[in-house]
TORKOL-4160 file (C-alpha; in steps of 0.2 Angstrom, whole numbers, padded with zeros to 4 digits, m for minus):
140
<pt num="1" X="1146" Y="0753" Z="0513"/>
<pt num="2" X="1131" Y="0764" Z="0516"/>
<pt num="3" X="1115" Y="0759" Z="0524"/>
<pt num="4" X="1107" Y="0760" Z="0507"/>
<pt num="5" X="1117" Y="0745" Z="0501"/>
<pt num="6" X="1110" Y="0734" Z="0515"/>
<pt num="7" X="1095" Y="0723" Z="0512"/>
<pt num="8" X="1081" Y="0724" Z="0525"/>
<pt num="9" X="1087" Y="0708" Z="0533"/>
<pt num="10" X="1105" Y="0714" Z="0534"/>
<pt num="11" X="1099" Y="0730" Z="0542"/>
<pt num="12" X="1088" Y="0721" Z="0555"/>
<pt num="13" X="1103" Y="0710" Z="0559"/>
<pt num="14" X="1114" Y="0725" Z="0561"/>
<pt num="15" X="1101" Y="0732" Z="0573"/>
<pt num="16" X="1100" Y="0716" Z="0583"/>
<pt num="17" X="1119" Y="0715" Z="0584"/>
<pt num="18" X="1120" Y="0733" Z="0590"/>
<pt num="19" X="1107" Y="0730" Z="0603"/>
<pt num="20" X="1117" Y="0714" Z="0609"/>
<pt num="21" X="1130" Y="0726" Z="0616"/>
<pt num="22" X="1117" Y="0737" Z="0625"/>
<pt num="23" X="1104" Y="0724" Z="0631"/>
<pt num="24" X="1107" Y="0716" Z="0648"/>
<pt num="25" X="1093" Y="0703" Z="0648"/>
<pt num="26" X="1099" Y="0685" Z="0646"/>
<pt num="27" X="1082" Y="0680" Z="0637"/>
<pt num="28" X="1083" Y="0694" Z="0624"/>
<pt num="29" X="1102" Y="0690" Z="0621"/>
<pt num="30" X="1097" Y="0671" Z="0619"/>
<pt num="31" X="1083" Y="0676" Z="0607"/>
<pt num="32" X="1095" Y="0688" Z="0597"/>
<pt num="33" X="1108" Y="0674" Z="0595"/>
<pt num="34" X="1095" Y="0662" Z="0589"/>
<pt num="35" X="1088" Y="0675" Z="0577"/>
<pt num="36" X="1105" Y="0679" Z="0570"/>
<pt num="37" X="1109" Y="0660" Z="0567"/>
<pt num="38" X="1092" Y="0660" Z="0558"/>
<pt num="39" X="1085" Y="0646" Z="0569"/>
<pt num="40" X="1070" Y="0655" Z="0574"/>
<pt num="41" X="1064" Y="0671" Z="0564"/>
<pt num="42" X="1046" Y="0670" Z="0568"/>
<pt num="43" X="1036" Y="0685" Z="0572"/>
<pt num="44" X="1030" Y="0677" Z="0588"/>
<pt num="45" X="1047" Y="0675" Z="0595"/>
<pt num="46" X="1052" Y="0693" Z="0590"/>
<pt num="47" X="1037" Y="0700" Z="0598"/>
<pt num="48" X="1041" Y="0690" Z="0614"/>
<pt num="49" X="1059" Y="0697" Z="0613"/>
<pt num="50" X="1052" Y="0715" Z="0611"/>
<pt num="51" X="1041" Y="0713" Z="0626"/>
<pt num="52" X="1055" Y="0707" Z="0637"/>
<pt num="53" X="1068" Y="0719" Z="0631"/>
<pt num="54" X="1075" Y="0731" Z="0644"/>
<pt num="55" X="1081" Y="0744" Z="0633"/>
<pt num="56" X="1073" Y="0754" Z="0619"/>
<pt num="57" X="1086" Y="0749" Z="0606"/>
<pt num="58" X="1083" Y="0730" Z="0610"/>
<pt num="59" X="1065" Y="0733" Z="0609"/>
<pt num="60" X="1066" Y="0742" Z="0592"/>
<pt num="61" X="1078" Y="0728" Z="0585"/>
<pt num="62" X="1066" Y="0715" Z="0590"/>
<pt num="63" X="1051" Y="0724" Z="0583"/>
<pt num="64" X="1061" Y="0727" Z="0567"/>
<pt num="65" X="1063" Y="0708" Z="0566"/>
<pt num="66" X="1045" Y="0705" Z="0569"/>
<pt num="67" X="1040" Y="0718" Z="0555"/>
<pt num="68" X="1052" Y="0710" Z="0543"/>
<pt num="69" X="1043" Y="0693" Z="0545"/>
<pt num="70" X="1026" Y="0702" Z="0543"/>
<pt num="71" X="1032" Y="0711" Z="0528"/>
<pt num="72" X="1039" Y="0696" Z="0520"/>
<pt num="73" X="1023" Y="0687" Z="0523"/>
<pt num="74" X="1013" Y="0701" Z="0515"/>
<pt num="75" X="1025" Y="0701" Z="0500"/>
<pt num="76" X="1022" Y="0682" Z="0498"/>
<pt num="77" X="1003" Y="0685" Z="0499"/>
<pt num="78" X="1003" Y="0699" Z="0487"/>
<pt num="79" X="1013" Y="0689" Z="0474"/>
<pt num="80" X="1001" Y="0675" Z="0476"/>
<pt num="81" X="0986" Y="0686" Z="0474"/>
<pt num="82" X="0994" Y="0694" Z="0459"/>
<pt num="83" X="0997" Y="0676" Z="0452"/>
<pt num="84" X="0979" Y="0672" Z="0455"/>
<pt num="85" X="0973" Y="0688" Z="0447"/>
<pt num="86" X="0984" Y="0684" Z="0432"/>
<pt num="87" X="0976" Y="0667" Z="0431"/>
<pt num="88" X="0958" Y="0674" Z="0434"/>
<pt num="89" X="0962" Y="0687" Z="0420"/>
<pt num="90" X="0968" Y="0673" Z="0408"/>
<pt num="91" X="0952" Y="0663" Z="0412"/>
<pt num="92" X="0941" Y="0678" Z="0409"/>
<pt num="93" X="0950" Y="0681" Z="0393"/>
<pt num="94" X="0947" Y="0663" Z="0388"/>
<pt num="95" X="0928" Y="0664" Z="0393"/>
<pt num="96" X="0927" Y="0680" Z="0382"/>
<pt num="97" X="0935" Y="0672" Z="0368"/>
<pt num="98" X="0924" Y="0656" Z="0369"/>
<pt num="99" X="0909" Y="0668" Z="0370"/>
<pt num="100" X="0914" Y="0677" Z="0355"/>
<pt num="101" X="0917" Y="0661" Z="0345"/>
<pt num="102" X="0899" Y="0655" Z="0351"/>
<pt num="103" X="0892" Y="0672" Z="0345"/>
<pt num="104" X="0900" Y="0671" Z="0328"/>
<pt num="105" X="0895" Y="0653" Z="0326"/>
<pt num="106" X="0877" Y="0658" Z="0331"/>
<pt num="107" X="0877" Y="0673" Z="0319"/>
<pt num="108" X="0884" Y="0662" Z="0305"/>
<pt num="109" X="0870" Y="0649" Z="0308"/>
<pt num="110" X="0857" Y="0662" Z="0308"/>
<pt num="111" X="0864" Y="0670" Z="0292"/>
<pt num="112" X="0864" Y="0652" Z="0284"/>
<pt num="113" X="0846" Y="0650" Z="0290"/>
<pt num="114" X="0840" Y="0667" Z="0283"/>
<pt num="115" X="0848" Y="0663" Z="0266"/>
<pt num="116" X="0839" Y="0646" Z="0266"/>
<pt num="117" X="0823" Y="0653" Z="0271"/>
<pt num="118" X="0824" Y="0667" Z="0258"/>
<pt num="119" X="0829" Y="0654" Z="0245"/>
<pt num="120" X="0814" Y="0643" Z="0250"/>
<pt num="121" X="0802" Y="0657" Z="0250"/>
<pt num="122" X="0808" Y="0662" Z="0232"/>
<pt num="123" X="0807" Y="0644" Z="0227"/>
<pt num="124" X="0789" Y="0642" Z="0235"/>
<pt num="125" X="0785" Y="0659" Z="0227"/>
<pt num="126" X="0791" Y="0653" Z="0210"/>
<pt num="127" X="0781" Y="0637" Z="0212"/>
<pt num="128" X="0766" Y="0647" Z="0217"/>
<pt num="129" X="0767" Y="0658" Z="0202"/>
<pt num="130" X="0769" Y="0643" Z="0191"/>
<pt num="131" X="0754" Y="0634" Z="0199"/>
<pt num="132" X="0744" Y="0650" Z="0198"/>
<pt num="133" X="0748" Y="0651" Z="0179"/>
<pt num="134" X="0744" Y="0633" Z="0177"/>
<pt num="135" X="0727" Y="0635" Z="0186"/>
<pt num="136" X="0723" Y="0650" Z="0175"/>
<pt num="137" X="0727" Y="0641" Z="0159"/>
<pt num="138" X="0717" Y="0626" Z="0164"/>
<pt num="139" X="0702" Y="0636" Z="0170"/>
<pt num="140" X="0687" Y="0636" Z="0158"/>
């Protein structure tokens, strides 16, 4: 198995296990056992373990554990933001669709009104022409 086959969590666990053999500090070893069991994988506890480490290997392993937590949190936030973006995009599409529908309805009503006005003006023009003829024929 190569390191490319490991997940990030497995690689951090490997680093913690490796550092357990080198680290002499009891507090760091206690943190490592708790982290490996999965009881406390918080960034704060990993940061405290890194600060209390007596070897660079143990410090790096604890920092890797902290960064794993932070990266996971960022992934979660990114996924939530992408979901919110998709939702906002969908809402924007719905608003645009509704706006198009309203504009089409408004344009259709305007066209109907224009046709009605044209018909009314033709009718009133026809009535005016008939009235004018009648007036001319009745005039002495």
